C-alpha positions as CSV (number, residue, x, y, z in Angstrom):
1,X,80.8,87.8,120.7
2,X,84.5,87.8,120.0
3,X,86.5,90.0,117.6
4,X,89.8,88.9,116.4
5,X,92.1,91.5,114.8
6,X,95.2,91.0,112.8
7,X,96.9,94.2,111.6
8,X,100.2,94.7,109.9
9,X,101.4,98.0,108.5
10,X,104.5,99.6,107.0
11,X,104.4,103.3,106.8
12,X,107.1,105.4,105.1
13,X,107.2,108.7,103.3
14,X,109.5,111.6,103.1
15,X,110.1,114.9,104.9
16,X,113.2,116.9,105.7
17,X,114.3,117.1,109.3
18,X,115.0,120.8,108.6
19,X,113.0,121.6,105.5
20,X,114.9,123.0,102.6
21,X,113.6,124.6,99.4
22,X,113.9,122.3,96.3
23,X,114.3,119.2,98.4
24,X,112.8,116.0,96.8
25,X,111.5,112.9,98.4
26,X,109.9,109.5,97.6
27,X,108.0,107.2,99.9
28,X,104.5,106.1,100.7
29,X,102.6,103.8,103.0
30,X,101.3,100.2,102.9
31,X,99.0,98.4,105.2
32,X,96.9,95.2,105.8
33,X,94.1,94.6,108.2
34,X,92.1,91.5,108.9
35,X,89.0,91.3,111.2
36,X,87.1,88.1,112.1
37,X,83.9,88.1,114.2
38,X,82.9,84.9,116.0
39,X,79.7,84.2,118.0
40,X,79.6,81.7,120.8
41,X,76.2,80.1,121.5
42,X,75.9,77.5,124.3
43,X,79.5,76.3,123.6
44,X,79.1,76.3,119.8
45,X,81.4,78.8,118.1
46,X,80.6,80.1,114.6
47,X,82.2,82.8,112.4
48,X,79.7,85.4,111.4
49,X,81.9,87.7,109.3
50,X,85.4,88.2,107.9
51,X,86.9,91.4,106.6
52,X,90.3,92.0,105.0
53,X,91.7,95.3,103.8
54,X,94.9,96.2,102.1
55,X,96.4,99.5,100.8
56,X,99.6,100.7,99.0
57,X,100.2,104.4,98.5
58,X,103.6,105.4,97.1
59,X,104.3,109.2,96.9
60,X,106.7,111.8,95.6
61,X,107.0,115.5,96.6
62,X,109.1,118.5,97.1
63,X,109.4,121.7,99.2
64,X,108.5,124.7,97.2
65,X,109.9,126.9,100.0
66,X,111.3,126.1,103.4
67,X,107.7,126.1,104.7
68,X,105.6,124.9,101.8
69,X,105.5,121.2,100.9
70,X,103.8,119.8,97.8
71,X,103.3,116.1,97.0
72,X,101.4,113.5,95.0
73,X,100.3,110.1,96.3
74,X,99.1,107.1,94.2
75,X,96.7,104.8,95.9
76,X,95.9,101.1,95.4
77,X,93.5,99.6,97.9
78,X,91.1,96.8,98.3
79,X,88.7,95.1,100.7
80,X,86.7,91.9,100.9
81,X,83.9,91.2,103.5
82,X,82.5,87.7,103.8
83,X,79.4,86.4,105.6
84,X,79.3,82.6,105.9
85,X,76.0,80.8,105.5
86,X,75.1,77.5,107.1
87,X,74.1,76.2,103.6
88,X,75.6,77.2,100.4
89,X,78.4,79.7,99.5
90,X,79.2,82.7,101.6
91,X,77.9,86.2,100.8
92,X,80.7,88.6,100.0
93,X,81.5,92.1,98.9
94,X,84.8,93.0,97.2
95,X,86.0,96.6,96.5
96,X,89.1,97.7,94.7
97,X,90.2,101.3,94.3
98,X,93.0,103.1,92.5
99,X,93.8,106.7,91.9
100,X,95.7,109.6,93.3
101,X,95.9,112.3,96.0
102,X,97.5,115.8,95.7
103,X,98.4,117.4,99.0
104,X,100.1,120.5,100.4
105,X,101.4,121.4,103.8
106,X,102.6,124.6,105.5
107,X,105.1,124.1,108.2
108,X,105.6,126.6,111.0
109,X,108.8,127.6,112.8
110,X,112.3,126.1,112.6
111,X,114.2,123.4,114.3
112,X,113.5,119.7,114.8
113,X,109.8,120.0,115.9
114,X,107.5,121.8,113.4
115,X,103.7,121.8,113.4
116,X,101.8,122.1,110.1
117,X,98.4,122.6,108.5
118,X,97.6,121.0,105.2
119,X,95.0,120.2,102.5
120,X,94.4,116.9,100.5
121,X,92.4,116.3,97.3
122,X,91.8,112.8,96.0
123,X,90.2,111.0,93.1
124,X,89.8,107.2,93.4
125,X,87.9,105.3,90.7
126,X,87.4,101.6,91.2
127,X,85.0,98.6,91.1
128,X,83.1,96.4,93.4
129,X,81.5,92.9,93.2
130,X,78.6,91.7,95.4
131,X,77.9,88.0,95.7
132,X,74.6,87.1,97.4
133,X,75.8,83.6,98.4
134,X,73.5,80.8,99.5
135,X,72.5,77.8,97.5
136,X,71.5,79.8,94.4
137,X,73.8,82.9,94.5
138,X,73.9,85.9,92.2
139,X,76.7,88.2,91.3
140,X,76.4,92.0,90.8
141,X,79.2,94.3,89.6
142,X,79.5,98.0,90.1
143,X,81.8,100.8,89.0
144,X,82.7,103.2,91.8
145,X,84.2,106.7,92.1
146,X,85.3,108.4,95.3
147,X,86.1,112.1,95.4
148,X,87.4,113.7,98.6
149,X,89.1,116.7,100.1
150,X,90.1,117.5,103.7
151,X,91.9,119.9,105.9
152,X,94.4,118.4,108.3
153,X,97.0,119.3,110.9
154,X,100.0,117.6,112.4
155,X,103.7,117.8,113.2
156,X,107.1,116.8,111.9
157,X,110.0,115.8,114.2
158,X,113.5,115.6,112.8
159,X,115.5,112.6,113.9
160,X,118.4,113.3,111.6
161,X,119.1,115.7,108.7
162,X,117.2,113.4,106.3
163,X,115.1,111.3,108.6
164,X,111.9,112.5,110.5
165,X,108.7,111.3,112.0
166,X,105.5,113.0,110.9
167,X,102.0,112.7,112.5
168,X,98.9,113.9,110.7
169,X,95.3,114.4,112.1
170,X,92.4,114.4,109.7
171,X,90.0,117.2,110.8
172,X,87.5,118.7,108.4
173,X,86.6,117.2,105.1
174,X,84.2,116.2,102.3
175,X,83.8,112.9,100.5
176,X,81.4,111.9,97.6
177,X,81.1,108.2,96.7
178,X,79.2,107.1,93.6
179,X,78.4,103.5,92.7
180,X,76.9,102.5,89.3
181,X,75.5,99.0,88.7
182,X,76.9,97.4,85.5
183,X,74.2,96.0,83.2
184,X,71.6,97.9,85.3
185,X,70.2,101.4,86.0
186,X,70.9,101.6,89.8
187,X,73.1,104.5,90.9
188,X,73.9,105.2,94.5
189,X,75.6,108.4,95.8
190,X,76.8,109.0,99.3
191,X,78.0,112.4,100.6
192,X,80.0,112.8,103.8
193,X,80.8,116.3,105.1
194,X,81.9,117.6,108.4
195,X,84.4,117.3,111.2
196,X,86.4,114.0,111.2
197,X,84.9,113.1,107.9
198,X,88.0,110.8,107.4
199,X,88.0,111.2,103.7
200,X,91.6,110.4,102.9
201,X,92.9,107.6,105.0
202,X,92.9,107.1,108.8
203,X,92.0,109.9,111.2
204,X,95.6,109.8,112.6
205,X,98.6,108.6,110.6
206,X,102.3,108.4,111.4
207,X,105.0,108.3,108.8
208,X,108.8,107.8,108.8
209,X,110.1,110.3,106.2
210,X,113.4,110.3,104.2
211,X,114.8,112.9,101.8
212,X,116.7,111.7,98.7
213,X,117.8,115.1,97.3
214,X,118.4,118.1,99.6
215,X,117.9,121.7,98.4
216,X,119.0,125.0,99.7
217,X,120.9,124.8,103.0
218,X,119.7,126.7,106.0
219,X,121.8,128.3,108.7
220,X,123.7,125.8,110.8
221,X,123.5,122.9,108.2
């Protein structure tokens, strides 16, 4: 079995190399991922599944104090998984989500390197479409809702006065996902709670942060 991965991502956000009260920033992250699984059987190669994901999450925020950061992110994401059949159309599942995340971080210390702890809360409504494929295929549509919250930790490293790199680790979280079948009575609810629940994005993310408006100056600036 062979797995072929194609990943392209652009991550940007905003942070202050030396955080200042009343600083404002804009930014966000965008990404695309494509996965293809191929099975080789006696020299005959066949694709068994394809998965494409994309996401776009602009954000705005400010520093309430030199240590406390508050921001809002807006998320648009989608995925499509296909399973080819020998006869007839491929089976597929498409999911689209849109919504927002509110987050806050507390930074420790001063200087270019600053660790932080944070909390995120997200609400992501959306929809999904399932096509059974085959010779006589059926299409079923669902409305979805994802609610999540997690604690995270990370660090910020200031490259310049306005530019910094920030790494964030998802640690402990909760996610509740609900799917309601349209034109039907089927409702599915999934709860995920615990360490590395991975409720709001990847377990580890890295962002390049830029501040548009600086606030109060600190000593030495």
